[in-house]
A tleap script that builds the chain and sets N, CA, C and O, in Angstrom:
source leaprc.protein.ff14SB
mol = sequence {
  NMET PHE THR LEU LEU GLY PRO ASP GLY LYS
  PRO HIE ALA SER LEU THR PRO GLY THR LEU
  GLY GLY HIE ARG GLY GLY LYS LEU TYR GLY
  ARG LEU ASP CYS ARG ALA ALA LEU ARG ALA
  ILE ALA ARG GLY GLY TYR VAL LYS SER ARG
  VAL PHE PHE ALA ASP GLU ALA THR ALA VAL
  ALA ALA GLY TYR ARG PRO CYS ALA VAL CYS
  MET PRO GLN GLU TYR ALA ALA TRP ARG LYS
  ALA TRP ARG ASP CLYS
}
set mol.1.N position { -53.951 23.255 170.189 }
set mol.1.CA position { -53.386 24.461 171.540 }
set mol.1.C position { -51.930 25.084 170.690 }
set mol.1.O position { -50.956 24.508 170.205 }
set mol.2.N position { -52.145 25.865 170.741 }
set mol.2.CA position { -50.930 26.792 170.160 }
set mol.2.C position { -49.810 27.875 171.309 }
set mol.2.O position { -50.164 28.808 172.029 }
set mol.3.N position { -49.091 27.577 171.204 }
set mol.3.CA position { -48.005 28.446 171.916 }
set mol.3.C position { -47.995 29.414 172.008 }
set mol.3.O position { -48.611 29.851 171.036 }
set mol.4.N position { -47.584 30.384 172.751 }
set mol.4.CA position { -47.740 31.905 173.171 }
set mol.4.C position { -46.044 32.215 173.587 }
set mol.4.O position { -45.317 31.292 173.953 }
set mol.5.N position { -45.684 33.264 173.501 }
set mol.5.CA position { -45.349 34.045 174.650 }
set mol.5.C position { -46.249 34.438 174.865 }
set mol.5.O position { -47.224 34.670 174.150 }
set mol.6.N position { -45.998 34.631 176.279 }
set mol.6.CA position { -46.522 35.865 177.248 }
set mol.6.C position { -45.682 36.913 177.985 }
set mol.6.O position { -44.529 36.484 178.025 }
set mol.7.N position { -45.760 37.926 178.496 }
set mol.7.CA position { -44.625 39.307 178.694 }
set mol.7.C position { -43.315 39.020 179.566 }
set mol.7.O position { -42.269 39.654 179.706 }
set mol.8.N position { -43.768 37.856 180.080 }
set mol.8.CA position { -42.572 37.486 180.819 }
set mol.8.C position { -41.687 36.922 179.559 }
set mol.8.O position { -40.563 36.782 180.043 }
set mol.9.N position { -41.642 36.558 178.282 }
set mol.9.CA position { -40.902 35.922 177.290 }
set mol.9.C position { -41.130 33.964 177.465 }
set mol.9.O position { -40.481 33.183 176.769 }
set mol.10.N position { -42.015 33.573 178.368 }
set mol.10.CA position { -42.019 32.580 178.617 }
set mol.10.C position { -43.289 31.804 177.994 }
set mol.10.O position { -44.357 32.228 178.434 }
set mol.11.N position { -43.395 30.696 177.009 }
set mol.11.CA position { -44.092 29.933 176.378 }
set mol.11.C position { -45.043 29.660 177.462 }
set mol.11.O position { -44.724 29.372 178.615 }
set mol.12.N position { -46.415 29.788 176.933 }
set mol.12.CA position { -46.997 29.151 177.286 }
set mol.12.C position { -48.827 28.355 176.412 }
set mol.12.O position { -49.106 28.823 175.309 }
set mol.13.N position { -49.363 27.769 176.737 }
set mol.13.CA position { -50.100 26.733 176.044 }
set mol.13.C position { -51.229 28.165 175.900 }
set mol.13.O position { -51.296 29.034 176.770 }
set mol.14.N position { -52.359 28.168 174.154 }
set mol.14.CA position { -53.441 28.892 174.545 }
set mol.14.C position { -53.989 28.616 173.321 }
set mol.14.O position { -53.547 28.294 172.218 }
set mol.15.N position { -55.302 28.873 173.904 }
set mol.15.CA position { -56.847 28.126 173.099 }
set mol.15.C position { -56.965 28.265 171.160 }
set mol.15.O position { -57.352 27.506 170.272 }
set mol.16.N position { -56.369 29.726 171.207 }
set mol.16.CA position { -56.035 30.514 170.102 }
set mol.16.C position { -55.333 30.789 169.509 }
set mol.16.O position { -54.337 30.588 170.204 }
set mol.17.N position { -54.868 31.307 168.238 }
set mol.17.CA position { -53.386 31.166 167.774 }
set mol.17.C position { -52.791 32.748 168.191 }
set mol.17.O position { -53.388 33.708 168.679 }
set mol.18.N position { -51.695 32.618 167.876 }
set mol.18.CA position { -50.792 34.152 167.936 }
set mol.18.C position { -51.572 35.280 167.110 }
set mol.18.O position { -52.707 34.918 166.800 }
set mol.19.N position { -51.295 36.293 166.775 }
set mol.19.CA position { -51.627 37.277 166.071 }
set mol.19.C position { -50.274 37.882 165.333 }
set mol.19.O position { -50.324 38.292 164.173 }
set mol.20.N position { -49.014 37.897 166.150 }
set mol.20.CA position { -47.779 38.540 165.423 }
set mol.20.C position { -46.820 37.126 165.646 }
set mol.20.O position { -46.495 36.572 166.695 }
set mol.21.N position { -46.524 36.801 164.308 }
set mol.21.CA position { -45.098 36.351 164.712 }
set mol.21.C position { -43.597 37.214 164.980 }
set mol.21.O position { -43.409 38.431 164.969 }
set mol.22.N position { -42.715 36.194 165.199 }
set mol.22.CA position { -41.115 36.735 166.295 }
set mol.22.C position { -40.118 35.739 165.836 }
set mol.22.O position { -40.390 34.576 165.538 }
set mol.23.N position { -38.890 36.310 165.799 }
set mol.23.CA position { -37.624 35.885 165.704 }
set mol.23.C position { -37.015 35.690 167.066 }
set mol.23.O position { -36.151 36.546 167.257 }
set mol.24.N position { -37.161 34.869 168.076 }
set mol.24.CA position { -36.196 34.638 169.495 }
set mol.24.C position { -34.958 35.357 169.464 }
set mol.24.O position { -34.509 36.201 170.240 }
set mol.25.N position { -34.458 34.816 168.331 }
set mol.25.CA position { -32.682 35.141 168.032 }
set mol.25.C position { -32.497 36.268 167.713 }
set mol.25.O position { -31.464 36.588 168.301 }
set mol.26.N position { -32.997 37.454 166.898 }
set mol.26.CA position { -33.655 38.700 166.194 }
set mol.26.C position { -34.567 39.727 167.678 }
set mol.26.O position { -34.442 40.952 167.694 }
set mol.27.N position { -35.297 39.094 168.634 }
set mol.27.CA position { -35.656 39.618 169.102 }
set mol.27.C position { -36.977 40.730 168.685 }
set mol.27.O position { -37.380 41.725 169.287 }
set mol.28.N position { -37.441 40.094 167.395 }
set mol.28.CA position { -38.141 40.992 166.715 }
set mol.28.C position { -39.673 40.050 166.937 }
set mol.28.O position { -39.823 38.899 167.345 }
set mol.29.N position { -40.600 40.988 166.520 }
set mol.29.CA position { -41.952 40.625 165.852 }
set mol.29.C position { -42.319 41.612 164.828 }
set mol.29.O position { -41.880 42.758 164.724 }
set mol.30.N position { -43.789 40.599 163.562 }
set mol.30.CA position { -44.268 41.633 162.818 }
set mol.30.C position { -45.465 40.286 162.673 }
set mol.30.O position { -45.596 39.161 163.157 }
set mol.31.N position { -46.276 41.255 161.613 }
set mol.31.CA position { -47.257 40.886 161.089 }
set mol.31.C position { -47.133 39.282 160.696 }
set mol.31.O position { -45.943 39.034 160.503 }
set mol.32.N position { -47.896 38.204 160.527 }
set mol.32.CA position { -47.694 36.750 159.568 }
set mol.32.C position { -47.615 37.027 158.629 }
set mol.32.O position { -46.748 36.231 158.267 }
set mol.33.N position { -47.929 37.819 157.459 }
set mol.33.CA position { -47.813 38.030 156.749 }
set mol.33.C position { -46.591 38.547 156.332 }
set mol.33.O position { -46.334 38.464 155.131 }
set mol.34.N position { -45.914 38.981 156.963 }
set mol.34.CA position { -44.467 39.667 156.628 }
set mol.34.C position { -43.515 39.283 155.497 }
set mol.34.O position { -42.792 38.323 155.762 }
set mol.35.N position { -43.349 39.895 154.153 }
set mol.35.CA position { -42.639 39.784 153.174 }
set mol.35.C position { -40.721 39.400 153.712 }
set mol.35.O position { -40.016 38.536 153.190 }
set mol.36.N position { -40.478 39.954 154.380 }
set mol.36.CA position { -39.466 39.283 155.010 }
set mol.36.C position { -39.115 38.037 155.896 }
set mol.36.O position { -38.072 37.383 155.917 }
set mol.37.N position { -40.644 37.840 156.857 }
set mol.37.CA position { -40.570 36.559 157.458 }
set mol.37.C position { -40.913 35.228 156.613 }
set mol.37.O position { -40.302 34.227 156.987 }
set mol.38.N position { -41.591 35.107 155.786 }
set mol.38.CA position { -42.067 34.819 154.430 }
set mol.38.C position { -40.525 34.200 153.690 }
set mol.38.O position { -40.323 32.987 153.638 }
set mol.39.N position { -39.754 34.972 153.277 }
set mol.39.CA position { -39.397 35.215 152.469 }
set mol.39.C position { -37.601 34.013 153.480 }
set mol.39.O position { -36.951 33.111 152.953 }
set mol.40.N position { -37.469 34.467 154.591 }
set mol.40.CA position { -36.591 33.635 155.284 }
set mol.40.C position { -36.922 32.312 156.175 }
set mol.40.O position { -36.109 31.553 156.703 }
set mol.41.N position { -38.765 32.230 156.199 }
set mol.41.CA position { -38.847 30.751 156.315 }
set mol.41.C position { -38.520 29.932 155.020 }
set mol.41.O position { -37.654 29.074 154.849 }
set mol.42.N position { -39.121 30.257 154.462 }
set mol.42.CA position { -38.585 29.909 153.128 }
set mol.42.C position { -37.446 29.088 152.863 }
set mol.42.O position { -37.408 27.916 152.488 }
set mol.43.N position { -36.021 30.330 153.258 }
set mol.43.CA position { -34.688 29.594 153.253 }
set mol.43.C position { -35.084 28.576 154.479 }
set mol.43.O position { -33.934 28.683 154.904 }
set mol.44.N position { -35.602 27.816 155.282 }
set mol.44.CA position { -35.398 27.509 155.950 }
set mol.44.C position { -34.857 27.292 157.276 }
set mol.44.O position { -34.840 26.231 157.899 }
set mol.45.N position { -34.354 28.583 157.680 }
set mol.45.CA position { -33.597 29.011 158.743 }
set mol.45.C position { -34.193 29.901 159.575 }
set mol.45.O position { -33.489 30.601 160.303 }
set mol.46.N position { -34.670 29.935 159.580 }
set mol.46.CA position { -36.048 31.092 160.492 }
set mol.46.C position { -37.036 30.422 161.594 }
set mol.46.O position { -37.593 30.894 162.585 }
set mol.47.N position { -37.025 29.450 161.157 }
set mol.47.CA position { -38.685 28.599 161.254 }
set mol.47.C position { -37.859 27.559 162.818 }
set mol.47.O position { -38.656 26.974 163.551 }
set mol.48.N position { -36.691 27.479 163.064 }
set mol.48.CA position { -36.200 27.146 164.096 }
set mol.48.C position { -36.900 28.017 165.540 }
set mol.48.O position { -37.386 27.487 166.540 }
set mol.49.N position { -36.778 29.269 165.293 }
set mol.49.CA position { -36.670 30.746 166.127 }
set mol.49.C position { -37.316 31.133 166.028 }
set mol.49.O position { -37.390 32.332 166.295 }
set mol.50.N position { -38.451 30.338 165.499 }
set mol.50.CA position { -40.178 31.219 165.140 }
set mol.50.C position { -41.572 31.456 166.416 }
set mol.50.O position { -42.516 30.665 166.405 }
set mol.51.N position { -41.530 32.390 167.243 }
set mol.51.CA position { -42.122 32.529 168.385 }
set mol.51.C position { -43.450 33.404 167.918 }
set mol.51.O position { -43.481 34.149 166.938 }
set mol.52.N position { -44.351 33.191 168.676 }
set mol.52.CA position { -45.607 33.439 168.637 }
set mol.52.C position { -46.096 34.607 169.752 }
set mol.52.O position { -45.542 34.623 170.852 }
set mol.53.N position { -47.153 35.584 169.431 }
set mol.53.CA position { -47.239 36.705 170.426 }
set mol.53.C position { -49.038 36.550 170.124 }
set mol.53.O position { -49.475 36.282 169.005 }
set mol.54.N position { -49.642 36.702 170.951 }
set mol.54.CA position { -51.152 36.934 171.101 }
set mol.54.C position { -51.437 38.678 170.500 }
set mol.54.O position { -52.250 38.852 169.593 }
set mol.55.N position { -50.763 39.742 171.050 }
set mol.55.CA position { -50.867 41.277 170.866 }
set mol.55.C position { -49.181 41.447 170.590 }
set mol.55.O position { -48.272 40.619 170.535 }
set mol.56.N position { -49.221 42.819 170.457 }
set mol.56.CA position { -47.976 43.771 170.106 }
set mol.56.C position { -47.415 44.034 171.799 }
set mol.56.O position { -46.260 44.221 172.183 }
set mol.57.N position { -48.669 43.970 172.592 }
set mol.57.CA position { -48.473 44.947 173.740 }
set mol.57.C position { -47.828 43.625 174.296 }
set mol.57.O position { -46.676 43.950 174.582 }
set mol.58.N position { -47.964 42.584 174.524 }
set mol.58.CA position { -47.423 41.055 175.195 }
set mol.58.C position { -45.603 40.827 174.069 }
set mol.58.O position { -44.716 40.110 174.531 }
set mol.59.N position { -45.441 41.454 172.887 }
set mol.59.CA position { -44.683 41.412 172.822 }
set mol.59.C position { -43.303 42.518 173.059 }
set mol.59.O position { -42.088 42.374 172.930 }
set mol.60.N position { -43.873 43.258 173.322 }
set mol.60.CA position { -42.812 44.622 173.672 }
set mol.60.C position { -42.389 44.388 174.911 }
set mol.60.O position { -41.255 44.752 175.221 }
set mol.61.N position { -43.622 43.428 176.287 }
set mol.61.CA position { -43.406 43.219 177.035 }
set mol.61.C position { -42.394 42.216 176.872 }
set mol.61.O position { -41.671 42.803 177.678 }
set mol.62.N position { -41.895 41.504 176.638 }
set mol.62.CA position { -41.771 40.392 176.457 }
set mol.62.C position { -40.068 40.162 175.603 }
set mol.62.O position { -39.407 39.220 175.166 }
set mol.63.N position { -39.914 41.963 175.749 }
set mol.63.CA position { -38.558 42.820 175.172 }
set mol.63.C position { -37.956 42.466 173.798 }
set mol.63.O position { -36.756 42.319 173.570 }
set mol.64.N position { -39.531 42.287 172.430 }
set mol.64.CA position { -39.307 42.204 170.935 }
set mol.64.C position { -39.807 43.597 170.335 }
set mol.64.O position { -40.843 44.260 170.385 }
set mol.65.N position { -38.826 43.682 169.873 }
set mol.65.CA position { -38.592 45.171 168.666 }
set mol.65.C position { -39.683 45.182 167.362 }
set mol.65.O position { -39.250 44.540 166.405 }
set mol.66.N position { -40.630 45.615 167.212 }
set mol.66.CA position { -41.076 45.768 165.656 }
set mol.66.C position { -40.157 45.790 164.778 }
set mol.66.O position { -38.961 46.078 164.819 }
set mol.67.N position { -41.177 45.297 163.602 }
set mol.67.CA position { -40.426 44.169 162.724 }
set mol.67.C position { -40.716 45.986 161.241 }
set mol.67.O position { -41.830 46.457 161.010 }
set mol.68.N position { -39.208 46.598 160.503 }
set mol.68.CA position { -39.328 47.327 159.943 }
set mol.68.C position { -39.525 47.131 158.727 }
set mol.68.O position { -38.987 47.929 157.960 }
set mol.69.N position { -40.161 46.272 158.281 }
set mol.69.CA position { -40.383 45.445 156.402 }
set mol.69.C position { -42.105 45.775 156.723 }
set mol.69.O position { -42.708 46.415 155.861 }
set mol.70.N position { -42.919 45.285 158.077 }
set mol.70.CA position { -44.282 45.443 157.596 }
set mol.70.C position { -44.625 46.067 158.748 }
set mol.70.O position { -45.841 46.128 158.932 }
set mol.71.N position { -43.869 46.596 159.659 }
set mol.71.CA position { -44.467 46.907 160.917 }
set mol.71.C position { -43.677 48.914 160.955 }
set mol.71.O position { -43.064 49.349 161.929 }
set mol.72.N position { -43.901 49.582 159.903 }
set mol.72.CA position { -42.574 50.470 159.731 }
set mol.72.C position { -42.853 51.723 160.002 }
set mol.72.O position { -41.988 52.589 159.870 }
set mol.73.N position { -44.787 52.166 160.652 }
set mol.73.CA position { -44.711 52.955 161.792 }
set mol.73.C position { -44.125 52.102 162.927 }
set mol.73.O position { -42.910 52.253 163.052 }
set mol.74.N position { -44.602 51.384 163.641 }
set mol.74.CA position { -44.003 51.230 165.058 }
set mol.74.C position { -42.609 50.571 164.993 }
set mol.74.O position { -42.069 50.236 166.047 }
set mol.75.N position { -42.008 50.371 163.824 }
set mol.75.CA position { -40.556 50.507 163.931 }
set mol.75.C position { -39.969 51.805 163.932 }
set mol.75.O position { -38.876 51.935 164.484 }
set mol.76.N position { -40.584 52.895 163.342 }
set mol.76.CA position { -39.708 54.575 164.052 }
set mol.76.C position { -40.391 55.232 164.639 }
set mol.76.O position { -40.626 56.426 164.449 }
set mol.77.N position { -40.816 54.516 165.461 }
set mol.77.CA position { -41.658 55.385 167.091 }
set mol.77.C position { -41.015 54.171 168.127 }
set mol.77.O position { -40.809 54.571 169.272 }
set mol.78.N position { -40.717 52.914 167.887 }
set mol.78.CA position { -39.484 52.060 168.779 }
set mol.78.C position { -38.112 52.490 168.290 }
set mol.78.O position { -37.072 52.250 168.904 }
set mol.79.N position { -38.176 53.027 167.346 }
set mol.79.CA position { -36.343 53.393 167.446 }
set mol.79.C position { -36.059 54.754 167.804 }
set mol.79.O position { -35.034 55.195 168.326 }
set mol.80.N position { -37.082 55.350 167.462 }
set mol.80.CA position { -37.053 56.897 168.409 }
set mol.80.C position { -37.460 57.305 169.844 }
set mol.80.O position { -37.354 58.377 170.440 }
set mol.81.N position { -37.821 56.436 170.104 }
set mol.81.CA position { -37.994 55.866 171.751 }
set mol.81.C position { -36.569 55.292 172.392 }
set mol.81.O position { -36.276 55.262 173.588 }
set mol.82.N position { -35.833 54.883 171.362 }
set mol.82.CA position { -34.623 54.107 172.147 }
set mol.82.C position { -33.679 54.897 171.886 }
set mol.82.O position { -32.692 54.761 172.610 }
set mol.83.N position { -33.627 55.717 171.068 }
set mol.83.CA position { -32.319 56.771 170.620 }
set mol.83.C position { -33.100 57.860 171.882 }
set mol.83.O position { -32.206 58.670 172.126 }
set mol.84.N position { -33.876 58.092 172.438 }
set mol.84.CA position { -33.898 59.073 172.995 }
set mol.84.C position { -33.855 58.881 175.038 }
set mol.84.O position { -34.113 59.564 176.029 }
set mol.85.N position { -33.218 57.124 174.604 }
set mol.85.CA position { -33.143 57.013 176.327 }
set mol.85.C position { -32.127 57.453 176.550 }
set mol.85.O position { -31.731 57.534 177.713 }
savepdb mol mol.pdb
quit
């Protein structure tokens, strides 16, 4: 069993692992192989706040933003939309 966050930001059990990882404190999400996240995990502080999502739509619905390092196009679109609000 895997624990994923749903669109409401609450954890739920899943039979399949998440496709995206995130950080609860920074409210951001990215690819599981993101070099910035892997560096933070190696330092040890990131793991306690690590969350997982089934897909990008769920992460966005839960109020998370894309990672600028591993998802630069998505981040640019998010930033433009945020500025236009």
